[in-house]
N, C-alpha and C positions, 0 to 999 in steps of 0.2 A: 486169740491165737497165742499170745504171750503167756496167759494164765495156764493154758493147756500144756505148753512146753515146760513151764516151770513145774507143774504137778507131775508131768510125765518124767522129767529128769529126777525129781525127788523120789518117785516110786521105783525107779530103776537103779537107785543107788545100791551099791553092793553091801554096805553095812546093814541095810534093811533086810537083807536075806540071810545074814549071818546069825540072827537070833534063833533060838530053838522054839519050837511050838508054833501055833498058828500066828500069822502076821497080824491079823486084825483081832487083837485082844488087848485089853487094858493092862494085862500083865507083861506084855511085850514092850520093853523100853524103846525100841526102835520105832514102833507104831506111835507111842506117846510123843516122842521127839518129832516125828513127822507131823502129827496133829498140832503140836505146839508151833512148829515152824509155819505150817499153813495158816494157823490162827494169827500169828505174828504178821505174816505177809498180808492177811486179810485186814488186820487192824491198820496196817500202814496205808492200804488202799482206801479203807473206810474214812480215815482222817485225812486223806488226800495228801499224804506226805510227799509222793513223787511230784505232784503239782506244786507243792510248796517249795520243794527243792529246785524244780525247774524255774519257778518264779524268782527264787533267790539268784539262781544262775543267770536268769535274764536281766535282773537288776544289776548284777555285777558286770555282765556284758555291756549293759547300757552305760554304766559308770566308766568302764574302760574305754568305750567309744567316745564318751564326752572328754575323758582325759586325753585321748589321742587327738581329738579335735582341738582341744586347748593347746596341746603340744604343737600341732600343726600351725595354729595361729601364732604361738610364741615364736616358732621357727621362722614364719613369714615376717614377723616384726623384726626379728634379729637380722634376717637378710636385708630388709629395707634399711635398717640402721647401718648395717655394714656397707651397703651401697652408698648411703649418704656420707659415711666417713671416707669411703674411697674417693667419692666426688670431691669432697672437701680437701683431702690429701692431694688430689690432682690440681685443684685450684691453688693450693698453697705452693705446690711445686712450680706451677706456672708463674705465680707471683714472685717466687724466689728467683726464677730465671729472668723475669723482667727487672727485678731489683739489681741483680748482678749485671745485666746488660746496661742498665742505667748508670751503675757505678763505673763500669768499664768506659762508657761514653764520657762521663764526667772526668775520669782520669785522663782520657785522651785530650779532652779540652784543656784541662789544667796543664798537661804536658805540652801541648801546642802553645799555650800562653807562656809557659816557662821557657820554651825554646825561643820564642820571639824576644823575650826579655834577655835571654842569653846572647842572641845575635846583636841586640842593641848595645849591650855592655862590651861585647868583643869589638864592635865598630868604633866605639869611643876610645878604647884602649889601644887600638891599632895606631891611632894618631899619636899616642904618647911614646910608645916604644915597642919594637919588634920582640925583644927579650921577654917582656912582661906578658905578651900574648899567650904563650904556651901555659904559663902557670895560672894566669887568670881564667883561661878557658877551662882548665882541668878543675879549678876550684869552683867555677860557675856550674859546670856539669855535675859535680858532686852535690852542690847546693840544690840544683834543680831536681836531681834524682831523689835526694832526701825529702825535698819539699813535695815532690809529686807523690812519693811513697806515703808520706805522712798525710797528705790531702786525700789520697786514694783510701788509705786505711780509715781515716776519719769519716769520710763519706760512706764507705761501705759499712763501717761499724754502726753509724747512725741509721742507715737504711735497713740493715739486716737485724739489728738488735731488737727492733719492734716485731719482726716476723719470724725469726728463727730461734732455735735453741742455741745454747752455747757451743755445742759441738758442731752444729751445722754452720753457725756463724764463723767460727775459727776456720773451718775448711774453706768457706767461700772467700774470706779475707786473704788467706794464704794464696789462694788461686789468683786473686786480683793483684796481689803484690808481685807474684812471680811474672804475670803477664806485663805489668808496668815496667818491671825491671828488664824484661826481655825486649821490650820496645825501645827502651832508652839506651841500651848497650849497643 
């Protein structure tokens, strides 16, 4: 059917009818061109050029399919890597929260110990003189606050330096310091 349609379309072409004289004649250039075209088409089909082209297109389609499959595989691998990184990030955040909580508890314990030490000093000085109590208490409170802050900073710095980046560690230390100061005031 294809061949018939092609021949029919070529025979109905208007340039074929524009030549003078009989159409089927070797002196008619339109007829010669039609014969050459039909021979060319025939040679293409004889040497199976459409099949070769179809085969090349099929190979290209197969290569594209394999590239798409490989791309899907790479995408799945990337998604699994992303998921593992997200899990790891979550674990690191949880660990950082645990470290901060541990540092907070350590700071509270140190603060409690420092308060007990302060109470003992105050009781001893009460016996000596009432005037010295106010100045000794203020000095002891400053000393305790400074010591608690230093201890909290040291504990938090040691705990967080192994797990956090510099920026994250600074942020957590500042938070711990402000909480210790708020509790001692």
